[in-house]
N, C-alpha and C positions, 0 to 999 in steps of 0.2 A: 594721311593728314587729317586730323580732327580739329576743325575750327568752327566755333559757334557763330554762324552767320544767319541773321534773319533779314529777309528782303520785304520791303513794303512798297506797294504801288498805290499812288494816290491820283485820282482824277485822270486815269489813263485813257487815251483815245488812239485808235488805229484806223487809218484809211488807206485805200489803194488808189493809185493814179494810173490811168490807162489811156493815154493819148487823147485827152480831151473828152473822155466819155461823160455822159450826163450824170453818171453815178459817182463821178470823181470826188465830189465834195461830201458824199454821204459816208460817215464813219461806219466801219464794221463793228468796232468796239467803242463804247463811249461810257464815260463816268465809271471807269473800272477802279475799284478799291479792294485790295486784298493784301493779306500778309502771309508770307511763306515762312513758316516757323523753322528755326534752326534744328538741324539733326532729326527732322521728321519727314514723312512722305506727305506732300501736298498734291492732291489729284485735282485736275481740271477736266470736267466732263461737259460735253456739249455736242450738238448736232454738227454734221459736216458743213463747212463754210461759215462757221460762227467766229472764226479768227483765232482759235486756240493754238493752232500750229504757228501762226505768225507771232503770237504772243511769246511762245517759247523761243522762237528764233530771235525775237527782240532781246530776250534775256541772254541769249547766247552770242549776241552781237552779229547775227547773220542776216539781218534784213537788207534787202536790196533797195535801189533808188526809187523803185515804184511803190514802196510802202512807207508811209509817214507815221511816226509815233510821236505823240505828245503826252505830257504828264510827268509826274515826279516819281523817280525811282530812288529809294533810300536803302542803304546797306547799314547794318547795325554797327560796323566798325568804321563807317565813313570812308571806306576805300572803294575804288571802282571794281566791277566784276571781272574786268579784263585779266585773263591769265589764271582765273580761279574757277572756271566752269568747264565741265566735261559734257559733251552733247552726244546723245545716242539717238539716231534717226530710226524711222520705221523700218527702213531697209538696213541690212547689216553692213553694207558698203565695204565688204571684203574685196581686196584686190586679187583677181583670179590667178595672176602669175606668181603670187607670193604664197609661201607655205603658211600654215596656221601660226607657227611661232613668229614668222616674219610679219604677218598681219598684226599680231599683238604688239610686237616691238615698234611698229611704225607709229604707234600712238605717242612715242617719245618725241616725235617731231611736231606734235600738235601743241597749240597754246602758246603762251608767252615765254615759257622757259623750254629750252631744248636740252633734254637729258640723254640724247642718243649716244654720247660718249661715256656714259656711266658704265664702269667695268662690270657691274653685276646685273646689267639690264636683262640679258637673256635668262639669268638665274631667277630674277624677279618675275619675268614673264612665264617661265616654266612653273614657278610656284603658283601663280594665278591660274594657269591652265590645269594644274592639279586640283585647285579649289573648285573649278567648274567641271572636273571630271574628264578632261581632254588631254592630259599630259601624254598619253600614248598615241595621240593623233597629231602631235606637233609637226610632223614632217609631211602631212597630207596637204593637198590643195583644197580650196573652198568647195570646188565642184564635187569633191569626194565626200562631202558632209551632208547630213540632213539639215532641214531648216532649223530645228532646235539646236543642233550642234553649232551651226553658224551664228546663232544669236548668243550662244555661250562664249564663242570666240569674241564677238563684239563686246560682250560684257567684260571679258578679261582685258581687252584693249582699253575700254573705258576706265577700268580700275587701275591700270598701269599708269594712267595720267595722274592719279592720286590727287584729284581736285576736291575741295570741300563741297562744291555744288555740282549735282548731277541732274541734267535735264534730259528727259526721255519722251520722245514723240511716238506713241503707240508702238512700242517695241515688240508687243506680243500679238498684234492683230492678225498676222499671217499664219499663226501656229494652230495646230489642232488643240482640242480642249485639254487633253491630258498633259501634253507638252507645255501648254500655256500655264497650267496649274503648277506644275513642277518648277518651271522657270520663275514664276512669281515668288515661290517659296525661296528659291536660291537667291534671287535678286534682293529680297528683304534681308536675308542673312548677310550677304556680302556687302551691301550698301549701308549697313548699320553705322551710325555716327556720321552719315552724310546728310546734307540738306538736299532732298530729292523733290523734283517737280515732274509729275507724270501727266501727260496728255492722253486722254482716252475718250472713246465714244461708247464704251461698254459699261453700263451701270453696275453689272456684277463685279467687274474688275475694279471699278472705283470704290465700291463698298469694301471689297476684300483687302485692298492695299492702303487705303487712306488713313493717315493720322488726322488730317483735316481735308475737307472736301468742299470744292466750289463748283457750282453749275453755271455755265455761261448760257444765258437765255435772252430772248428778245431780239429786236432788230432796230437799231444796233444793239449788240450784245452787252450785257452787264453781268457782274458776278454776284451770286448769292451763296452764302455759306450754308451748308446742310449739316444736320446732326448725323451722328454715326453710332453704331452699337458700342456698348462699353468695353467690349473685348478688344485686344490688341491685334494688329495685322501681323501676318496674313490670317484673315478670319476664315473660319469654317462656314460652310453654307448651312444656315439654320433659319428658323421661322422669322427671327428678328431681322437678320440680314436680308431675307426675302422681302420683308415689309419695307425696309429702307430702299431696296432696289426698285420695288414697285413705285415708290414715290418719285424716283428719278425718271422712270419710264413715263409716268403720268405728266411730269413737267415737260419732258422732251416731246411727248406726243402733242401736248397743247401748243408747244413752240412750233410744231410743223403745220398746225392748222392755219 
């Protein structure tokens, strides 16, 4: 599904409520203004606890009653996000009693539309497993896979939902450097023509994958757009990328002081 959807957040504010705590009325995010471009990768980078995961859960419609969001959310086609978002968490969330193929197919039960009765569901799932290099592993259980393989299964599950917006909360953080690099390349290839929002605390990852990049800083946090190298993602590591990466490190280090 290729749909040109741009998302704009204006004057966003997020705060947590915790049983009458003294910090209850202090927002974690305040005066948030950002635009998520259609069919591009928008990366949000920030230190732990700045509210970036809660922000992506807000977009996914997954905030619980202890978290309050205020602000304006605008979609370019003036339709709600409900039923048009695929969410990929930091953990792969594979069900240990289901095979690889069954874990991919279960995504048909997610979201607003249920496609579980589609006759070619398993065929579509197998095609996606082939794309991520796991077609020959379709009968295995999750515990028989490496961490990188499990994340590829999670990607196939996300792709089967075929939603125009994909939200990812640090999906590469638990992987070794080489596996992370290869999966980043694969994700960019397979999520082409999707509107992607990636949460990360890794400046190198943010520079490598972003079409546009925001850093969340301050307390409460606000978003600042950062410049990027002129090359297209996924970027090679070179002197210019390193310079941009160092700038993010400097901002985050100052934010910790």
